[in-house]
N, C-alpha and C positions, 0 to 999 in steps of 0.2 A: 541393627536398630541403626536409626538414622542420627546421627552426630550432629549438632549445630553450633559452627564457628563463624565470631565477629571478626571480620576483618576491618582494621582503622586506616583509612588511608589508602586511595585509589591510584596511588602511584605506578611506577613500573615495578615494585617489590608485591605490593599488594595485589597488582593484578596477574604477575606470574605465577604466586602462590595459589592464587583462585584457580586459575587455568588448569596449574598440577594437579586438584584436588577435583576436579570435575568427575573425574571416576572413580573415586570412592566415596564410599555413604555417607557423603557429606553434605550437607547443605549451607552454604557460605552465605552472611549476609556482609555485606561491605557499607561503611560509613565514611564520606567523603564530605568534607569542610566545604570546598568551593563548589563551583557550580558545573566544574570538567574534571577530565581525570588524564592521569598520567604525570600529575604533579610539576617537578621543574622542568620536566621534558614536556614542556607548553609549546603550546600556536596559538599565532592570533592571527587576523586577517583584516587587511584596511586596504583600498584603494587599489583594488583587485590585486594584492601581494599576500602573499601565505610567508607567514617567518616565524623560526623557530628563537625565543630570545633566552632562553635558559641552555639546558642540553641542546646541541649543536645535531649530533648527528650520533647515530649507534655503530660500534666498532665489533667486525667479529672475532672478540680474545676470547671467549668461549665457546667451545662446539655445541655444547645444549645450545646456546642462544644461536647460532647459526642457523642450525640445525629448526628450530623453532621459526625465526624469521623467513627462511627461505622455503623449506618445506612442510612445516603441519599450518603455517597460518597462509591464508589467501596473499598472492602478492601481485595481484592488481594495483598498480600505484607505487609498487616499491621501486625506489630510485638509489643509485650509485654516484654518487659525487666524483667526477674524475677528475677535478684540478685537485694539485697536491696540497697538503700545510706546511706554509714556509715556518721558520722562525725568527726572532730578532731580538736584539739585546738592548739593555737602558738607553744608547747611542740611537737607538732607532735603525742601527741596520740590520737588512732583512736579506736571508739565506735560505738556500734550501734544506729543506727537514730531511727526515729520514725514513719517513713512514710512507713517501707518494705513492706507492702503488696498493696502499693499503685501501679495505673497502671500507666505505662512509657511507651509511644507508641511511634513508628515510624516505619519509611518503610524498607522493606529489599533494596532497591534502595535511600534511605536516605529521611531526612524530608523534602528537596524539594518539594516531591509529592502532600505535603499537598497544598502547591499553585499551583503547575501544575493540579492537581484533580479538584480544585476550579475553576481554568478558565477554563481547559476543558470542564466543565457542563454550559459554556455561551456562548454568540456568542460578546464576547467581542472581542475588538481588544487592541493586547497585544504589543505595541514597544519597543524594548528591542535597549540600548544603546543610548539612547535619553535621554540628560540633559536636564530638563525642568530650565531654567534662570529666565524668567520674566512671570508674568501674568499680563495683562492688561483688566482693565476693561471699556466696554465701553457700555455703556447705562443699558441692562438687560442683559449680556452677559461676559463673559470672554474668553481673547484670550491666548492661550498658545502657548509660544515661546520659544525655546530651545536656548543653548548656542553657536549654528552657526546660528541664528540669523534667525531660520525657525519657519515661523506661521502655527501651526498646526490647526487653525482654532477658529470658536467661538463654545463656550460651553455654556448652560444652567446654568450647576454650576460644581463646580471643589471642589476634595476633597484631601486633602494636607495628607500623612502619612508618610513623610520620618520622620528621628529622630527629635525631638525638636529642637536643635540647626539650622538643613537645613532648616525646614519646616521657621524658624524665618527669615533666610535668604533669601527664596524666598518673604516671606511679606516685606523685606526689599526693594528689587528690584522689586515690584509690583506697577506700575501705577494704585494707588486704590485711590480715593483721599474722605478719609474717616475719619469721626474725632476721631474715636477709632484707628484706624490700628496702630499708635505709641503704646498705651498703651497695646494691644495685642501684638503685634511682641517682647515688651522688657516680659510681662509674659512669653512667650513660651520661648523665650530664657532663662529664668531664671530658665528652669526646670534645676538640676545638674544630671551628667551623668557618668557612670562608665566607665573607660578606663581599657580596658583589651588586653595584651598580652597572644595569645594562643599557644602553643608548642604540635607536633605532634609527638612523640617518638614509632616509630617501631620495634619490634624484633623477632628474626625468630626461639624464643621457645614460649610455654604459662607458663603465670604467674599464681600462685595458691595463690587464693584471694578468698574470701566468699563473696565479696561483688563488685557492678558493677560500682560504682561511692563514691566519700568521698568527703563532703564539709567542709571548714572552719567556725565556728560556732563565733568564737569571733573577726573575720577579722585582726588577728594580726600575720599570717603566711603567708611567700612568696608565698606559693600556697593558690588560693582561692576555687579550683574545681580541683578534678583530675578521671578520670574515664575511664573504658575499654571498648574498642568498640566490641570486641570479645564476648562479651554479647549479641550485638544485633546480632539477625539471620541473613546471608547475607551479614554478614559487611566485615570480617576479615576470610582468608584460617585456615583451622583447623590445630594445632599447632603451630601458631603464636600470637602475641600481639601486640596492636595497644593503647598507652596511649595518653587521651586528657588533656594537663595541663595548665589551664588558671590561671594564676598569679592574685594576689590581686591587689588594684587600686597602692596604694602608689609603687611597685613594678613595674609594667606596666608604671608607670609613666616614672620614675628614667630610666628606660632601654629600652624604647620606641624606640630609635633610634641608640642605641645599634646594629653592627653587627651581622646578624643573628647567625654566626658560634656560635660566642662567648656567645648572648645569649641563644642558645639552649644548650650549653653545659652546662652552668648557670642551666637552668630548667631541664636538666637531672639529674645535683648532688641534686638537690632539692626532686626532685621525685623518687632520689634512697634513699635517708634519709628518707623520708616518710614512702614508702613501704617498707623498710628495705631490702633493696636487692640491693646489688654493681652492679649486671649485669644490671641494670636499667642506669647507667651513661653510656653505650655505645651503642646505639641503632643503628638499621643496614643502617635504612635511617631516616630522618627529614621533618618536615614541618612547616611551621608557618603561624600566621595573626593576624596582627592588629586592635583590634577595638577601634577606637577613640570614637565612642559614642557604646557604648556595651548596655549598660540597664540604664533606669531612675534610678536615686536616688529619686525620688519625684515625684510629679504630679501639676496639674493645676488645679485652678476652672474651673468647666463646666460653670460657668456663664461667666467664660471671653472669652469662647470661641463662647458662645451664640452669641456674639457680631457681628459674620461672619455669620448668618444664615441668615439674612435679607438682606444679599445680595448674596445671592446664595455660601458660602466660607463655607466648611465645614474640619473638622479636626478626625483624628483616628491615634489610633496605641499604642503602650503599656507604652507611657508617657501619653497619654490621660486616661487612665484606671489606672497609677499609679503603674503599679505592672510589672516588667521587666520578662514576662515570656510568651510564644506563646499563650498560650490560652487567657491570656488577651487581646492580641492583636488581636487574631482572633474574642473575646467577643465584642471589642471596633469597629470592621470593622462592626462587625452586628450591633450594638446599632444605627451606624452612617448613617448606609443603610435605616433604618426605619426611620430616621430623614429627609434622602435626598428623600424618598417616599411620606411622610406625605407634606413635603415644596412644 
């Protein structure tokens, strides 16, 4: 008998789980609130540039992920960033990092290709711009209802992959008579998250630097991460530069509601000081993104999440893995697919 599984969220975890379930007697339906896929591993296009303003690249920290990207999925357009990642401290002093030779994968068309290729290898239905608001437990099935009151039918199991605070909200709205529901929701809601504001700064000239990205190690600089999209093949036209500047948690929270033009002016000023180039203060075009729930800063005990399994409710994401990285989200999706198949 074919089982019906609902996956809430088309990010890296949801895409990986859907892919891993493709060979089982399972029909997967994916519900995604936004227009695209891959969640915080996001890609935009503007003025002939392709840029990743959330997750920057995929690391080969999990052998299963490496095999997935380099052997199982199509590799056309898969690129490896050659330049190293540097580090800097609160004073802005830059120096070489420790992972200079590590792979840093993305795609010429953008990192969202990861989720697109995972979904393309399945027969799953992906419904974009559908915000799931309520889960109703009836007998041995779940009903999925969106924010417009539309009932999308009954499912034998549900996989929740949004960030922990949004997953907790869904549980809070769920019509589910379960003794441990409140404790489960509170545990998920307690996972701390980093808030990040990202500035995108473009220049009609090429910056001369020996590194691709730089990360703040002591977390006392206003900038948490700065990288150069021109180091990614196919992303930026020759002779141009595009900086991704992700601000640290305190700065992002303090400036979250500041007018975009004022915020970007400050971001450009901080970036110019860090790279020691006054030209960076005057980009010819900009973009920005606010991430209320950018990366988890802790993890949840898996024993806590296990209380949902007996009720065919599963969880996946970087917050489940306890590491705010794409490879961790993918690995979590692969793990939970095994749990669903066994269940």
